[in-house]
N, C-alpha and C positions, 0 to 999 in steps of 0.2 A: 305740772311744773317742768320747765326745760332749763337745764343748767349746762352752759357751754364748758368744754374742757380747755384748759390752758396748757400750752405746749412749751417746753424748755429744751435747751440742749442738755443741761445737767441739773439734777436736784441732789442736794446733800441734806440728809435728815439724821438726827441722832436722839438718843435717850428717850425711847418709847416706853421702856420698862413694862412691856406686855406681861401680864400676870400679877402686877401690883394693883391693889384696889384703889380706885379713885382717879386713875389716869384719864386722859382725854382720848380714849379709844374711839368714841363716836366721832369726834372731830377729826381724828387721824384717818379713819375710814372714809369720811366725807371728802377729805383733802385728796386722798389717793384716788377716789372715784372721779375727781374733776381735774387732776393734774397729771400730765404725762411728760416724759423726758426720754431722750435718746439713751442717757445713762443716769442711773440712780445709785448714789453711794449711801449705804446704811452705816452711819459712823459710830457704831457702838452702843451698848446697853439697849439693844432691841428687845431681848428677852431678859426679864429680871429673875435670874436663877437664885438670887438671895431670898426670895419668898416662896420657893418651892415647898410644898407640904400643905399644912392646914390653912395657911394664909394665902394660898394660891387663888387668885381671882381671875379666872379665864372665862370670857363670855363669847357670845356669838360674834360680836364685833372683832374680837381678836382673831377668831377663825377667819373671818372674811377679809381682814387686813392681809393675812398671809396668802389667802386665795387670790386676792387682788395682785399681789406681787408675782405669784406664779403665772397668772394670766398675762401680766406685763412681759414676763420673760418669753412666754409662748408667742407674743406678738412682736418680739424682736428687741425689747428693751434690755440693755446691758445693766445688770444689777451686781454691785460689788458690796459684800458684807464685811465690815471690819469690826470684829468683836471688841467690846470694852471690858471694864472690870466686873460688871454685873453679869456678863455672859462670856467670861473668859475661858470657859472650857472649850468653846468653839475655836479658840486660837490653835488648839492641837489639830484642827482640820484645815489649817492654812494651806493654800494652793490646791484645795479640792473644790469641786463644783457639785452642788446639790440642787437638783431640779432646775438647772440653768443659772443658779445664783453662785457667783464666785466668792469664795471666802479667802480673805487676805489679811495679814497682820497690819499692813499699811499699803498705801497706794500713792502713785504719782498721777495727778490729773493735769493734762495740758489743755488750757482754754483755747477757744476759737482764735484768739489773737496771740497765742503762743506763750502765755505765762505758765510756768511750772509750779503747781501747787502740791504741797505735801498733805496727804489726807491721813489723819490718825485720830484715834478716839481722844487721847490726851491724858489718860490716867498715868501714862509713863512718866509724866512730869509732876505728878502729885506726890510729894514726899510724905504727906500725911497718910495717904492711901498705902504707900509702899512700906512705911515704918510702923504704922499703928492700925493695921487692918481690923483688929477687934473693935477699936473705937469707931471705925467707919461703919461697922455693922450696927453698933449701938446708935450711931447717928441716923442710919437708915431707918431703924425701928422708930426713933423719935420723930422722923419726918412722916412716917406712916400714921403715927398717933395724931400729929398736928393736922394732917390732911383730914383725918376722921373728925377731929374737933371743929375743923373749919367748915364742915358741911352746913350746919345750921346758920353760920355767919354768911356763907355764900347765898343761902336761900333767902335770908332777909335782905341782903344787898340787891339781889335780883328783883325782889318784890318792890323795893324802893327805887329801882332803876339806877342804882349806883354802879360806879366802875368796879369791875371784879378786883378782888384783893385776896391774897392767900397768906395765911398764917405760916404755913410751911415754907413758902418762898421767902417771906420776910425773915424767918429764922435762918434760912440758908444764906441769905445775903449778909445778915449780921455776922455769921460765922466766917464767911469768905472775906468780909471787910476787916475782920479782926485777926486773920491768919496770913502771915507773910507769904506762904506758899501760894495762896489763891490771889492775893493782891498783885503778885508778880507773875502770875500764870502766863499771861499773854507775852510778857517780856521774855520769860524763860523759853517758851515754845518758839517764838520768832527768832531768838538768838540761835537756837539749834537749826531751824530752817535755813537761816543765813549761812551757817557753817557748812550745811550739806549742799548749798548751792541752789536753793529753791527761791522762787519769787514771793511765795506766801505759804500759809498753812490754813487748812480747814479742819476743825476739830469740834468736839462736843465736851462732854464730861462735867462741866461746871454749871450746866443748865442756865446759861445766860447768853442769849443771842446778841451778837455784837460784831461790828466791823470797825477796824481801825488800822492805820499804818503805824508800825513800830519801827523807827529808823529805816523806813523805806520798804519794809517787809509787810505784806498784807496778812492781817489776822482776821479770820472769819470763824465765828463760833455759831453753831447751828441752833443753840438753845435746846428746847425739849418739848415733849408732848405729855409731860406730867401736869404742867400748869400753863405754859406760855403758848403752845401751838405755833412754833416757828420753824423755819427751814431756810437754807441758803440756796439761791438759784443762780444759774448761768443762762443768759439768753443766747440766741444763735450767733450773735456778734461778739460774744465773750464778756459782755457786761454782766456783772454780778450784783446781787441785791439780797437783802434779808426779807423774807416773807413773814408777815404777821397774819395768821389765818383766823378770821373772826366773822364767819357768815351768820345770818340769822338762825336761831334754833330751829325754825320751821324748815329751812334748807337742809340742815344737818339731819333732821329726822327723816325727811323725804329721801335723802341719799342713802341713809342706813336701810330704810325699808326697801328701796330699789335694789340695793346690793343683796339683801336677804332673799328676795324673790329670785334674783338672777342665780345665786349660788345654791338654791335648793336643788338644782339639777347638776351640781358640780361633779358627781360621780360619772354621769353620762358624758361630761365634757372631758373626762380623763384626768381630772384634777384630784389628787389623793385627799382623803379625809384627814384633817389636821386636828389633833387633840393635844392637850397638855402632856399626855403620856409620851409624846415625841421627845420632850425635853427632860423627862423624869430621871434619866440616867446621868444627867450632867452634874459634874461636881461643883460644889460651892466654894 
């Protein structure tokens, strides 16, 4: 099997939640194996520090995802990591560079046609997160349980060749639609972007891939890799779009196996061994 790589000027990805059980790590690895960009923004919640401990679910795909990023930096890709609320301990490392990956609290991206985009995770504008963090942790636990309960449902739907559906995603949408903070999230974020003089904002946090113009300000949300497998892209001419990644399962499996074979010799390539212990000292 031969899968061609797609090249972009910029890729924006958020909410990977590596370490959380049930995420789309195989799909994410396959995506990174076949998509390249001059600049990649990791827009928060890349590592899920809220599940460190006995619930930590770190597999070979997670290792290979990080190895893929390190190889990209070695080949000249600029990678900017903007931590979110699930990996907020990395915010104390802002303005540092680790293995070629720059860590920043926020960033300004200038598109090929000159638009100035504010790049943030977005939890800064989540009053529910800021004021009731304990309830957010309970909600995170509830989503994990729903993801677990949804596995047999997903299996039956695949067997019947039905469209994928997620109980956890449905519950998250219901919560967001019933909460004023989330209903007005895009308006709140774009109002601040306008005040700061930006043409638009790229963010994550609410796990809903979306583009819209809010009073002339661009709003791009990258979605997630917990359920939806989405990203935001910029072509060489500055044109932006939302990517919905959904290749055949056979393609995903082939790319996973190819990556595993390639990274078997990662020590000889000078790439450090990456284990969950690297993040075990992070505060929650």
